[in-house]
All heavy atoms as an XYZ file, in Angstrom:
748
protein
N    -171.902    -18.674   -134.345
C    -172.574    -18.547   -135.679
C    -174.050    -18.399   -135.318
O    -174.583    -19.019   -134.425
C    -172.449    -19.736   -136.557
C    -171.002    -19.547   -137.391
C    -169.877    -20.052   -136.760
C    -170.918    -19.014   -138.652
C    -168.754    -19.984   -137.444
C    -169.716    -18.866   -139.276
C    -168.630    -19.477   -138.680
O    -167.481    -19.315   -139.352
N    -174.782    -17.654   -136.145
C    -176.163    -17.578   -136.358
C    -176.604    -17.990   -137.761
O    -176.012    -17.615   -138.719
C    -176.707    -16.178   -135.976
N    -177.462    -18.951   -137.863
C    -178.005    -19.299   -139.111
C    -179.391    -18.654   -139.404
O    -180.197    -18.646   -138.471
C    -178.449    -20.935   -139.170
C    -178.895    -21.229   -140.524
C    -176.987    -21.557   -139.005
N    -179.545    -17.948   -140.505
C    -180.797    -17.307   -141.002
C    -181.365    -17.886   -142.154
O    -180.711    -17.720   -143.151
C    -180.611    -15.854   -141.048
C    -179.994    -15.198   -139.740
C    -181.876    -15.078   -141.340
C    -179.623    -13.768   -139.869
N    -182.405    -18.649   -142.137
C    -183.046    -19.307   -143.168
C    -184.044    -18.342   -143.770
O    -184.963    -17.961   -142.859
C    -183.652    -20.653   -142.840
C    -184.267    -21.264   -143.823
C    -183.744    -21.674   -145.105
C    -185.638    -21.704   -143.703
C    -184.368    -22.427   -146.070
C    -186.131    -22.403   -144.756
C    -185.617    -22.669   -145.882
O    -186.203    -23.435   -146.871
N    -183.999    -17.920   -144.975
C    -185.018    -16.883   -145.451
C    -184.439    -15.509   -145.219
O    -185.071    -14.627   -144.769
N    -183.050    -15.428   -145.395
C    -182.387    -14.189   -145.086
C    -182.693    -12.923   -145.831
O    -182.463    -11.849   -145.396
C    -180.903    -14.343   -145.113
N    -183.335    -13.087   -146.890
C    -183.394    -11.961   -147.922
C    -184.823    -11.213   -147.799
O    -185.128    -10.340   -148.696
C    -183.133    -12.392   -149.390
C    -182.676    -11.236   -150.040
O    -181.885    -10.421   -149.601
N    -183.011    -11.170   -151.431
N    -185.526    -11.530   -146.770
C    -186.833    -10.756   -146.667
C    -186.546     -9.806   -145.535
O    -185.414     -9.710   -144.947
C    -188.091    -11.525   -146.366
C    -187.878    -12.384   -145.068
O    -187.292    -12.014   -144.134
N    -188.414    -13.649   -145.074
N    -187.449     -8.918   -145.220
C    -187.140     -7.719   -144.228
C    -186.824     -8.337   -142.852
O    -185.890     -7.818   -142.169
C    -188.453     -6.781   -144.175
C    -188.767     -6.016   -145.408
C    -189.852     -5.240   -145.253
C    -190.218     -4.345   -146.555
N    -191.309     -3.568   -146.416
N    -187.513     -9.343   -142.467
C    -187.216     -9.949   -141.059
C    -185.865    -10.536   -141.029
O    -185.071    -10.341   -140.197
C    -188.245    -10.894   -140.687
N    -185.465    -11.315   -142.128
C    -184.187    -11.849   -142.211
C    -183.022    -10.814   -142.278
O    -182.033    -10.959   -141.529
N    -183.234     -9.798   -142.995
C    -182.286     -8.674   -143.055
C    -182.097     -7.992   -141.659
O    -180.951     -7.749   -141.197
C    -182.681     -7.692   -144.153
C    -182.502     -8.213   -145.519
S    -182.853     -6.830   -146.682
C    -184.018     -7.604   -147.638
N    -183.265     -7.793   -141.013
C    -183.186     -7.150   -139.674
C    -182.436     -8.075   -138.742
O    -181.620     -7.621   -138.004
C    -184.651     -6.874   -139.247
N    -182.736     -9.350   -138.722
C    -182.064    -10.323   -137.715
C    -180.509    -10.427   -138.165
O    -179.765    -10.423   -137.251
C    -182.678    -11.749   -137.848
C    -183.775    -11.942   -136.953
C    -185.090    -12.111   -137.509
C    -183.531    -11.967   -135.538
C    -186.163    -12.322   -136.631
C    -184.678    -12.211   -134.691
C    -185.938    -12.359   -135.258
O    -187.031    -12.616   -134.371
N    -180.267    -10.470   -139.397
C    -178.841    -10.491   -139.779
C    -178.076     -9.205   -139.359
O    -176.941     -9.419   -138.796
C    -178.806    -10.564   -141.373
N    -178.622     -8.056   -139.470
C    -178.021     -6.864   -139.064
C    -177.847     -6.945   -137.715
O    -176.729     -6.583   -136.990
C    -178.753     -5.644   -139.510
C    -178.158     -4.359   -139.182
C    -177.097     -3.771   -139.848
C    -178.614     -3.709   -137.953
C    -176.451     -2.628   -139.479
C    -177.998     -2.522   -137.515
C    -176.998     -1.979   -138.272
O    -176.500     -0.779   -137.848
N    -178.946     -7.089   -136.892
C    -178.819     -7.197   -135.417
C    -177.789     -8.088   -134.872
O    -177.017     -7.872   -134.082
C    -180.195     -7.493   -134.923
C    -180.215     -7.640   -133.346
C    -180.223     -6.432   -132.584
C    -180.226     -8.933   -132.772
C    -180.145     -6.711   -131.185
C    -180.175     -9.074   -131.379
C    -180.222     -7.938   -130.568
O    -180.108     -8.015   -129.124
N    -177.849     -9.481   -135.354
C    -176.942    -10.393   -134.860
C    -175.570    -10.103   -135.255
O    -174.566    -10.428   -134.489
C    -177.375    -11.747   -135.437
C    -178.716    -12.309   -134.911
C    -179.225    -13.549   -135.511
C    -178.571    -12.561   -133.370
N    -175.288     -9.487   -136.491
C    -173.945     -9.127   -136.756
C    -173.484     -8.034   -135.820
O    -172.200     -8.075   -135.473
C    -174.034     -8.655   -138.234
C    -172.576     -8.297   -138.800
S    -172.842     -7.906   -140.565
C    -171.230     -7.208   -141.008
N    -174.320     -7.098   -135.506
C    -173.880     -6.048   -134.651
C    -173.537     -6.588   -133.279
O    -172.863     -5.972   -132.492
C    -174.972     -4.915   -134.537
O    -176.130     -5.409   -133.844
N    -174.056     -7.711   -132.849
C    -173.810     -8.297   -131.446
C    -172.631     -9.366   -131.535
O    -172.345     -9.972   -130.579
C    -175.116     -9.157   -131.103
C    -176.315     -8.189   -130.834
C    -175.994     -7.255   -129.744
C    -177.186     -6.372   -129.439
N    -176.829     -5.372   -128.520
N    -172.015     -9.338   -132.721
C    -170.705    -10.124   -132.805
C    -170.949    -11.558   -133.286
O    -169.989    -12.411   -133.416
N    -172.026    -11.957   -133.869
C    -172.311    -13.338   -134.366
C    -171.779    -13.308   -135.888
O    -171.864    -12.448   -136.580
C    -173.708    -13.551   -134.421
C    -174.383    -14.066   -133.189
C    -174.804    -13.127   -132.296
C    -174.262    -15.442   -132.772
C    -175.340    -13.586   -130.986
C    -174.811    -15.751   -131.610
C    -175.407    -14.939   -130.691
N    -171.088    -14.472   -136.192
C    -170.817    -14.800   -137.575
C    -172.077    -15.294   -138.169
O    -173.013    -15.786   -137.366
C    -169.746    -15.847   -137.669
C    -168.364    -15.359   -137.220
O    -167.976    -14.206   -137.560
N    -167.668    -16.098   -136.324
N    -172.255    -15.253   -139.461
C    -173.569    -15.497   -140.029
C    -173.511    -16.467   -141.086
O    -172.529    -16.658   -141.914
C    -174.203    -14.200   -140.641
C    -174.349    -13.056   -139.754
C    -174.912    -11.835   -140.619
C    -175.410    -13.324   -138.609
N    -174.556    -17.399   -141.257
C    -174.829    -18.363   -142.236
C    -176.100    -17.943   -142.817
O    -177.105    -18.146   -142.209
C    -174.768    -19.799   -141.831
C    -173.372    -20.182   -141.194
C    -175.114    -20.697   -143.117
C    -173.368    -21.522   -140.605
N    -176.108    -17.241   -143.964
C    -177.338    -16.740   -144.588
C    -177.752    -17.753   -145.730
O    -177.015    -18.014   -146.674
C    -177.026    -15.414   -145.305
C    -176.474    -14.318   -144.307
C    -176.068    -13.000   -145.057
C    -177.375    -14.091   -143.179
N    -179.023    -18.187   -145.509
C    -179.607    -19.064   -146.429
C    -180.761    -18.580   -147.171
O    -181.708    -18.054   -146.576
C    -179.946    -20.444   -145.795
C    -178.710    -21.000   -145.004
C    -180.554    -21.514   -146.676
C    -179.061    -22.187   -144.088
N    -180.743    -18.804   -148.501
C    -181.958    -18.296   -149.303
C    -181.945    -19.187   -150.675
O    -181.108    -19.844   -150.962
C    -181.711    -16.795   -149.799
C    -182.796    -16.104   -150.276
C    -184.025    -16.202   -149.584
O    -184.147    -15.508   -148.406
O    -184.931    -16.783   -150.013
N    -183.082    -19.037   -151.218
C    -183.183    -19.775   -152.461
C    -182.443    -19.185   -153.759
O    -182.226    -19.939   -154.624
C    -184.714    -19.890   -152.915
C    -185.497    -20.862   -152.028
C    -186.927    -20.962   -152.462
N    -187.584    -21.934   -151.506
C    -188.890    -21.958   -151.442
N    -189.681    -21.220   -152.141
N    -189.384    -22.834   -150.616
N    -182.161    -17.977   -153.725
C    -181.479    -17.195   -154.751
C    -180.086    -16.828   -154.254
O    -179.980    -15.910   -153.398
C    -182.417    -16.155   -155.181
C    -181.605    -15.330   -156.307
O    -180.824    -15.773   -157.059
O    -181.817    -14.050   -156.266
N    -179.123    -17.469   -154.804
C    -177.665    -17.212   -154.211
C    -177.304    -15.717   -154.578
O    -176.591    -15.068   -153.708
C    -176.602    -18.181   -154.846
C    -175.255    -18.071   -154.005
C    -176.432    -17.922   -156.300
C    -175.416    -18.452   -152.616
N    -177.623    -15.188   -155.625
C    -177.294    -13.796   -155.958
C    -177.916    -12.803   -155.017
O    -177.224    -11.935   -154.562
C    -177.749    -13.463   -157.478
C    -177.264    -11.986   -157.787
C    -177.567    -11.737   -159.220
O    -177.631    -12.779   -160.175
O    -177.798    -10.591   -159.522
N    -179.103    -12.936   -154.565
C    -179.714    -12.030   -153.768
C    -179.045    -12.169   -152.295
O    -178.931    -11.125   -151.567
C    -181.199    -12.322   -153.656
O    -181.552    -13.534   -153.030
N    -178.737    -13.353   -151.869
C    -178.215    -13.489   -150.542
C    -176.729    -12.994   -150.499
O    -176.285    -12.467   -149.489
C    -178.422    -14.925   -150.053
C    -177.314    -15.920   -150.620
C    -178.314    -14.984   -148.383
N    -176.061    -13.168   -151.575
C    -174.653    -12.614   -151.691
C    -174.731    -11.079   -151.751
O    -173.906    -10.304   -151.077
C    -174.004    -13.066   -153.053
C    -173.581    -14.527   -152.788
C    -172.977    -15.112   -154.006
O    -173.231    -14.647   -155.114
N    -172.202    -16.159   -153.938
N    -175.708    -10.478   -152.396
C    -175.909     -8.994   -152.302
C    -176.294     -8.560   -150.855
O    -175.706     -7.499   -150.526
C    -177.101     -8.541   -153.283
C    -176.688     -8.709   -154.732
O    -175.462     -8.753   -155.094
N    -177.669     -8.849   -155.571
N    -176.968     -9.312   -150.208
C    -177.251     -8.948   -148.792
C    -175.974     -9.054   -148.022
O    -175.789     -8.091   -147.098
C    -178.362     -9.997   -148.168
C    -178.523     -9.782   -146.614
C    -179.091     -8.458   -146.281
C    -179.538    -10.988   -146.207
N    -175.182    -10.022   -148.096
C    -173.883    -10.049   -147.448
C    -173.024     -8.925   -147.733
O    -172.480     -8.317   -146.798
C    -173.210    -11.367   -147.765
N    -172.992     -8.501   -148.970
C    -172.252     -7.299   -149.376
C    -172.778     -6.040   -148.742
O    -171.960     -5.151   -148.183
C    -172.200     -7.198   -150.924
C    -171.417     -8.249   -151.600
O    -170.585     -8.925   -150.974
O    -171.709     -8.468   -152.818
N    -174.114     -5.972   -148.566
C    -174.754     -4.745   -148.042
C    -174.458     -4.654   -146.555
O    -174.159     -3.712   -145.994
C    -176.162     -4.816   -148.357
C    -176.994     -3.560   -147.857
C    -178.511     -3.732   -148.222
O    -178.800     -4.304   -149.225
O    -179.266     -3.342   -147.501
N    -174.502     -5.844   -145.875
C    -174.124     -5.844   -144.519
C    -172.750     -5.392   -144.170
O    -172.513     -4.754   -143.259
C    -174.415     -7.299   -143.852
C    -175.837     -7.684   -143.816
C    -175.942     -9.156   -143.478
C    -176.643     -6.887   -142.606
N    -171.852     -5.983   -145.011
C    -170.396     -5.638   -144.795
C    -170.151     -4.063   -145.021
O    -169.389     -3.440   -144.335
C    -169.480     -6.334   -145.737
C    -169.364     -7.789   -145.377
C    -168.602     -8.606   -146.301
C    -168.583    -10.124   -145.850
N    -167.892    -10.919   -146.950
N    -171.004     -3.487   -146.001
C    -170.901     -1.974   -146.244
C    -171.464     -1.154   -145.103
O    -171.039     -0.219   -144.756
C    -171.582     -1.578   -147.519
C    -170.890     -2.010   -148.750
C    -171.667     -1.711   -149.934
C    -171.068     -2.242   -151.283
N    -171.958     -1.907   -152.456
N    -172.566     -1.702   -144.447
C    -173.137     -0.976   -143.307
C    -172.291     -0.975   -142.073
O    -172.311     -0.135   -141.186
C    -174.490     -1.632   -143.052
C    -175.493     -1.572   -144.144
S    -177.007     -2.613   -143.886
C    -177.860     -1.742   -142.607
N    -171.441     -2.024   -141.920
C    -170.491     -2.251   -140.807
C    -169.248     -2.467   -141.267
O    -168.600     -3.619   -141.056
C    -171.075     -3.258   -139.778
C    -172.321     -2.910   -139.153
S    -172.592     -4.122   -137.853
C    -174.292     -4.584   -138.273
N    -168.515     -1.514   -141.900
C    -167.116     -1.945   -142.594
C    -166.034     -2.192   -141.546
O    -165.075     -2.970   -141.829
C    -166.795     -0.627   -143.258
C    -167.642      0.401   -142.630
C    -168.921     -0.263   -142.130
N    -166.206     -1.830   -140.331
C    -165.250     -2.210   -139.241
C    -165.373     -3.578   -138.558
O    -164.671     -4.055   -137.731
C    -165.113     -1.034   -138.267
C    -164.575      0.190   -138.943
O    -163.875      0.187   -139.935
O    -165.011      1.269   -138.370
N    -166.647     -4.146   -138.789
C    -166.936     -5.366   -138.304
C    -166.229     -6.643   -138.942
O    -166.195     -6.630   -140.251
C    -168.518     -5.493   -138.432
C    -169.053     -6.719   -137.561
O    -168.547     -7.862   -137.576
N    -170.004     -6.351   -136.691
N    -165.676     -7.529   -138.304
C    -164.971     -8.630   -138.911
C    -165.726     -9.864   -138.882
O    -165.275    -10.999   -138.808
C    -163.655     -8.813   -138.027
C    -162.677     -7.811   -138.167
O    -162.561     -7.127   -139.174
N    -162.043     -7.392   -137.096
N    -167.048     -9.737   -139.041
C    -167.915    -10.947   -139.028
C    -167.728    -11.799   -140.259
O    -167.494    -11.229   -141.375
C    -169.374    -10.392   -139.096
O    -169.673     -9.701   -137.864
C    -170.376    -11.574   -139.270
N    -167.683    -13.057   -140.000
C    -167.616    -14.042   -141.069
C    -169.061    -14.312   -141.624
O    -169.990    -14.494   -140.895
C    -167.078    -15.342   -140.609
C    -165.425    -15.067   -140.252
C    -167.031    -16.468   -141.942
C    -164.945    -16.309   -139.472
N    -169.356    -14.008   -142.992
C    -170.626    -14.307   -143.487
C    -170.531    -15.367   -144.639
O    -169.756    -15.290   -145.454
C    -171.234    -12.975   -144.098
C    -171.261    -11.917   -143.027
C    -172.601    -13.274   -144.719
C    -171.756    -10.679   -143.704
N    -171.144    -16.510   -144.390
C    -171.267    -17.678   -145.262
C    -172.710    -17.544   -145.886
O    -173.654    -17.450   -145.321
C    -171.067    -18.929   -144.562
C    -169.751    -18.962   -143.908
C    -171.388    -20.117   -145.574
C    -169.549    -20.220   -142.949
N    -172.715    -17.558   -147.252
C    -174.002    -17.547   -147.929
C    -174.222    -18.982   -148.563
O    -173.329    -19.608   -149.022
C    -173.985    -16.547   -149.115
O    -172.914    -16.720   -149.977
C    -173.892    -15.142   -148.491
N    -175.513    -19.372   -148.642
C    -175.783    -20.730   -149.096
C    -177.213    -20.569   -149.972
O    -178.112    -19.942   -149.450
C    -175.831    -21.659   -148.080
N    -177.275    -21.302   -151.063
C    -178.460    -21.441   -151.784
C    -179.164    -22.826   -151.492
O    -178.479    -23.770   -151.751
C    -178.159    -21.261   -153.203
C    -179.434    -21.435   -154.194
C    -178.985    -21.385   -155.677
O    -177.817    -21.769   -156.108
O    -179.844    -20.915   -156.447
N    -180.358    -22.775   -151.032
C    -181.019    -23.984   -150.776
C    -182.503    -23.852   -151.334
O    -183.147    -22.911   -151.030
C    -181.170    -24.284   -149.244
C    -179.938    -24.834   -148.586
C    -180.251    -25.006   -147.083
C    -179.467    -26.142   -149.201
N    -182.851    -24.848   -152.155
C    -184.259    -24.868   -152.442
C    -185.062    -25.839   -151.716
O    -186.313    -25.899   -151.607
C    -184.226    -25.472   -154.025
C    -183.741    -24.325   -154.905
O    -184.067    -23.053   -154.761
N    -183.034    -24.685   -155.810
N    -184.289    -26.779   -150.957
C    -184.932    -27.664   -150.056
C    -184.076    -27.755   -148.858
O    -182.868    -27.849   -148.889
C    -184.834    -29.052   -150.692
C    -185.572    -30.160   -149.877
C    -185.457    -31.557   -150.702
C    -185.990    -32.626   -149.722
N    -185.817    -33.946   -150.459
N    -184.781    -27.467   -147.678
C    -184.119    -27.355   -146.347
C    -184.030    -28.845   -145.683
O    -185.019    -29.131   -145.030
C    -184.644    -26.312   -145.395
C    -183.862    -26.014   -144.333
C    -182.751    -25.130   -144.597
C    -183.972    -26.593   -143.005
C    -181.882    -24.835   -143.413
C    -183.167    -26.466   -142.130
C    -182.064    -25.427   -142.160
N    -182.982    -29.517   -145.882
C    -182.782    -30.771   -145.320
C    -181.372    -30.917   -145.059
O    -180.540    -30.238   -145.554
C    -183.487    -31.947   -146.109
C    -182.803    -32.229   -147.467
O    -181.687    -31.706   -147.780
O    -183.433    -32.890   -148.249
N    -180.992    -31.995   -144.263
C    -179.599    -32.153   -143.874
C    -178.614    -32.378   -145.064
O    -177.544    -31.840   -145.102
C    -179.420    -33.349   -142.993
C    -178.067    -33.528   -142.310
C    -178.077    -34.644   -141.267
O    -179.018    -35.235   -140.960
N    -176.962    -34.710   -140.619
N    -179.003    -33.151   -146.149
C    -178.147    -33.369   -147.148
C    -178.014    -32.160   -148.089
O    -176.858    -31.807   -148.438
C    -178.833    -34.462   -148.105
C    -178.717    -35.894   -147.500
O    -177.875    -36.126   -146.574
O    -179.574    -36.720   -147.929
N    -179.091    -31.345   -148.381
C    -178.868    -30.136   -149.069
C    -178.085    -29.066   -148.311
O    -177.214    -28.490   -148.955
C    -180.318    -29.592   -149.437
O    -181.134    -30.455   -150.040
N    -178.283    -29.066   -147.022
C    -177.426    -28.119   -146.192
C    -176.027    -28.506   -146.200
O    -175.001    -27.710   -146.379
C    -177.974    -28.059   -144.878
C    -177.289    -27.019   -143.841
C    -177.642    -25.655   -144.346
C    -177.965    -27.087   -142.526
N    -175.717    -29.897   -146.164
C    -174.262    -30.222   -146.187
C    -173.628    -29.989   -147.588
O    -172.600    -29.397   -147.524
C    -174.365    -31.800   -146.064
C    -172.831    -32.382   -145.973
C    -172.367    -32.659   -144.710
O    -173.052    -32.726   -143.736
N    -171.066    -32.710   -144.573
N    -174.395    -30.126   -148.550
C    -173.865    -29.768   -149.990
C    -173.649    -28.177   -150.084
O    -172.641    -27.871   -150.676
C    -174.800    -30.208   -151.021
C    -174.672    -31.701   -151.290
C    -175.451    -32.091   -152.629
N    -176.780    -31.826   -152.522
C    -177.763    -32.591   -152.032
N    -177.415    -33.639   -151.360
N    -179.027    -32.201   -152.092
N    -174.529    -27.299   -149.546
C    -174.447    -26.028   -149.653
C    -173.330    -25.295   -148.745
O    -172.663    -24.460   -149.281
C    -175.815    -25.353   -149.459
N    -173.171    -25.800   -147.615
C    -172.459    -25.181   -146.562
C    -171.186    -25.916   -146.223
O    -170.167    -25.280   -145.647
C    -173.251    -24.770   -145.316
C    -172.461    -24.153   -144.298
C    -174.506    -23.926   -145.569
N    -171.179    -27.165   -146.400
C    -170.039    -28.023   -146.057
C    -170.380    -28.602   -144.813
O    -171.476    -28.866   -144.465
N    -169.254    -28.957   -144.002
C    -169.542    -29.643   -142.784
C    -169.925    -28.691   -141.644
O    -169.267    -28.251   -140.708
C    -168.221    -30.269   -142.408
C    -168.413    -31.339   -141.215
O    -169.498    -31.587   -140.938
N    -167.276    -31.867   -140.783
N    -171.195    -28.267   -141.820
C    -171.812    -27.181   -140.948
C    -171.750    -27.742   -139.432
O    -171.841    -26.942   -138.479
C    -173.235    -26.774   -141.328
C    -174.180    -28.010   -141.115
C    -174.895    -28.301   -140.079
C    -174.312    -28.895   -142.308
C    -175.737    -29.251   -139.941
C    -175.148    -29.970   -142.068
C    -175.901    -30.176   -141.038
O    -176.653    -31.288   -140.814
N    -171.686    -28.914   -139.290
C    -171.636    -29.518   -137.909
C    -170.568    -29.137   -136.979
O    -170.590    -29.179   -135.853
C    -171.830    -31.154   -138.054
C    -173.131    -31.483   -138.542
C    -173.197    -33.166   -138.798
O    -172.181    -33.730   -138.699
N    -174.429    -33.487   -139.174
N    -169.367    -28.583   -137.619
C    -168.327    -28.227   -136.996
C    -168.459    -26.658   -136.568
O    -167.670    -26.232   -135.762
C    -166.996    -28.330   -137.763
O    -167.177    -27.532   -138.806
C    -166.787    -29.900   -138.110
N    -169.542    -26.019   -137.127
C    -169.717    -24.576   -136.802
C    -170.400    -24.509   -135.352
O    -171.377    -25.258   -135.195
C    -170.617    -23.956   -137.759
C    -169.968    -23.853   -139.180
C    -170.791    -24.020   -140.268
C    -168.669    -23.642   -139.439
C    -170.287    -23.916   -141.515
C    -168.172    -23.548   -140.651
C    -168.974    -23.715   -141.727
N    -169.898    -23.605   -134.549
C    -170.572    -23.456   -133.270
C    -171.841    -22.632   -133.348
O    -171.923    -21.433   -133.056
C    -169.512    -22.791   -132.384
C    -168.763    -21.997   -133.346
C    -168.724    -22.788   -134.671
N    -172.864    -23.188   -133.891
C    -174.147    -22.473   -134.172
C    -174.855    -22.306   -132.756
O    -175.152    -23.324   -132.085
C    -175.077    -23.255   -135.096
C    -176.486    -22.524   -135.265
C    -174.381    -23.199   -136.499
N    -175.277    -21.179   -132.437
C    -175.963    -20.726   -131.259
C    -177.407    -20.480   -131.454
O    -178.181    -20.497   -130.594
C    -175.266    -19.583   -130.472
C    -173.777    -19.874   -130.090
C    -173.780    -20.942   -128.971
C    -172.368    -21.116   -128.567
N    -172.155    -22.262   -127.682
N    -177.658    -19.833   -132.623
C    -179.012    -19.457   -132.963
C    -179.455    -19.860   -134.389
O    -178.593    -19.747   -135.284
C    -179.047    -17.861   -132.910
C    -178.706    -17.268   -131.428
C    -180.301    -17.273   -133.408
C    -178.628    -15.797   -131.318
N    -180.607    -20.229   -134.451
C    -181.231    -20.484   -135.816
C    -182.447    -19.704   -135.909
O    -183.330    -19.861   -135.095
C    -181.542    -22.042   -136.007
C    -182.185    -22.339   -137.318
C    -181.478    -22.655   -138.438
C    -183.553    -22.284   -137.428
C    -182.025    -22.935   -139.579
C    -184.198    -22.480   -138.666
C    -183.312    -22.852   -139.719
N    -182.622    -18.847   -136.943
C    -183.715    -18.008   -137.240
C    -184.465    -18.516   -138.480
O    -183.733    -18.469   -139.518
C    -183.331    -16.498   -137.276
C    -184.524    -15.700   -137.430
C    -182.610    -16.132   -135.949
N    -185.668    -18.880   -138.455
C    -186.418    -19.143   -139.604
C    -187.305    -18.073   -140.034
O    -188.315    -17.658   -139.436
C    -187.376    -20.360   -139.319
C    -188.008    -20.832   -140.685
O    -187.956    -20.266   -141.666
N    -188.788    -21.954   -140.432
N    -186.840    -17.257   -141.141
C    -187.699    -16.087   -141.522
C    -188.302    -16.452   -142.966
O    -188.823    -15.626   -143.701
C    -186.669    -15.025   -141.762
S    -186.136    -14.286   -140.303
N    -188.263    -17.727   -143.255
C    -188.871    -18.128   -144.555
C    -190.434    -18.155   -144.479
O    -191.008    -18.793   -143.533
C    -188.402    -19.513   -145.016
C    -188.585    -19.845   -146.303
C    -187.610    -18.990   -147.147
C    -187.550    -19.426   -148.557
N    -186.919    -18.281   -149.355
N    -191.060    -17.490   -145.350
C    -192.613    -17.573   -145.335
C    -193.031    -18.684   -146.166
O    -192.530    -19.080   -147.190
C    -193.221    -16.231   -145.760
O    -192.790    -16.006   -147.236
N    -194.079    -19.320   -145.670
C    -194.526    -20.513   -146.362
C    -195.325    -20.248   -147.609
O    -195.431    -20.957   -148.573
C    -195.421    -21.404   -145.396
O    -196.594    -20.738   -145.075
N    -195.984    -18.962   -147.665
C    -196.851    -18.634   -148.636
C    -198.004    -19.633   -149.160
O    -198.350    -19.586   -150.241
C    -196.103    -18.191   -149.985
C    -195.160    -17.006   -149.801
C    -194.468    -16.628   -150.978
C    -193.565    -15.413   -150.714
N    -192.965    -14.893   -151.797
N    -198.272    -20.418   -148.203
C    -199.507    -21.427   -148.476
C    -200.733    -20.656   -148.187
O    -200.921    -20.083   -147.208
C    -199.274    -22.799   -147.686
C    -198.150    -23.529   -148.171
C    -198.085    -24.828   -147.352
C    -196.998    -25.673   -147.662
N    -196.934    -26.864   -146.900
N    -201.733    -20.910   -149.025
C    -203.048    -20.347   -148.870
C    -203.837    -21.182   -147.876
O    -203.774    -22.400   -147.914
C    -203.855    -20.277   -150.140
C    -203.496    -19.094   -150.990
C    -204.586    -19.028   -152.126
C    -204.693    -17.619   -152.534
N    -205.700    -17.518   -153.567
N    -204.477    -20.669   -146.971
C    -205.317    -21.407   -146.014
C    -206.781    -21.134   -146.400
O    -207.274    -20.069   -146.402
C    -205.163    -20.883   -144.577
C    -203.588    -21.096   -144.236
C    -206.028    -21.463   -143.544
C    -203.152    -20.595   -142.749
N    -207.390    -22.176   -146.719
C    -208.906    -22.173   -147.097
C    -209.688    -21.887   -145.869
O    -209.453    -22.679   -144.881
C    -209.314    -23.388   -147.837
C    -208.622    -23.445   -149.231
O    -208.272    -22.476   -149.846
O    -208.486    -24.596   -149.604
N    -210.674    -20.956   -145.900
C    -211.473    -20.764   -144.713
C    -212.869    -21.224   -145.031
O    -213.305    -21.552   -145.983
C    -211.494    -19.327   -144.312
O    -211.559    -18.421   -145.353
């Protein structure tokens, strides 16, 4: 499995497509469940012959308890890659 946090931006979508093409199952995490489910559907349409498992999860806070509630017992998934594509959008004062 590959976990992509912030899956619904351009970098997240590119990583999802690339990793899916390399045979990884995906766990796509985003704040808006509808958008991440649309992404999963789009990926499946792009590669209809690919048998990748795609799990989608909505998280507003990325911590162990929230992840457990959203994905279930993720600790049993053989996760090999974690990609953080979430932008912080914090302003830096200069």
